[in-house]
N, C-alpha and C positions, 0 to 999 in steps of 0.2 A: 503493499500499500503506499502511495506516495505522501508526502506533507498535505498537499492540497485535498487530497481525498478525505485524510484525517480530519482535518478541520472541517471540511464538507458534514460530515458523518457527528462529528461533536456539535457542530453549530445545529444541526438538524434534532439532536438529542437534548440541548441545551434549554427545552421548554418542558414546562410540568406534564400538559396535555399528549405532546408529541411523545415523551418517555413512556407515559402509561399505556399509550397507544402500543408502542414498540414491543415493550413489555408482556402485554395481553397478546399480542401476535407471536411472541417467542414461547410464550405458555402454550398457546393454540397448536403448535407444531407444524408440519411442513403443510398439511391442508389447508391453513388459515382460517380467517373468519369472514362470513360477508359484514359489509359496512355497516347495514344495519343493527347487527349484534354487537359490532364494537360501539356505536353509536349507543344502544340501550345500556350495554354494559359500564360505560364511564359516564353515563349521563351527558353525551354531548351533543349540539345540534349538527345536522347533516351538514350544514353549509360550511361549519366549523371545522369539521372533521374533514372534508374534501381539501381544505386548506392544508391541513397537519399532514394528510395523505400525500399532498403533492411534494412539500418538503421533504418526508421521509423517501419517496421514490426518487426525488432528484439526487438525493445523497446514496443512494442505491442499497439503503436498508431495508424496503419493503418490494413487494412485486404486487401485480394485479393482477386477474385474469375475468373475464367474464363467465359466470354461469347462468344461463337462461336472461332474467333481468336483474340478477345480483353481482353486485362487483364482489371478488374475494380478492382479501388482502392477504399476504404471508410475508413473514419474516425472512431475509435473506441472510442465512447464515453464515454464509461465506464472507459477505462484508463485516459481519458483525465479528468473525474471529480475526479476520486482517487486523481490523481495528484494534482488539485486544492485544494482538501479535505487533503491530506498530508501537502502542503505547508500554510495551513491555520490554521491547527490543532491547537488549544491551543493558536491560535492569541487574542491579548488584555488581556491576563491572562485569558482567559475562558470566558469573554464576548462575546459570539458568536454572539450576535444579533448587537453587534456594528460595525464587521469585516468580518462577514462571507459572502461569496457571497449569492445572496439573493434568488436564484436557479438553479441548475445544468441544464446542456444542456443535453437534449433528441434529438434523432433524430427526432423525432414529432417538436420541438422548433426550430431546425435549419433554417435556412433562404434559401429558394431557388435561385440561381443565376443563371442568362440566362448566357449559356457557348455559346462563338461563335463557330459557325461550322467550 
């Protein structure tokens, strides 16, 4: 990950609602969530949610796909892991075993969350 990509990702996450959206999508796993469920779960107006999704997509942190009339948003685990790697690169003066994350998150490792209907 290049510095400008890290800055874009950190800037996108540096807002309460966007951070909450991203964390919810990480919890949801690779299948993602429909925008309506994210809106209901986080009590965000649809127009505000669209703005936040656009910022997260622009930073490469989420993807979107259409499923019928629904827009399904999912976390981009590769970008998240690249950001973590960028932030911890050369930590502890290169003694990686002392401070590197123990394991990268992959969609298979993501927790499944029960989403309210």
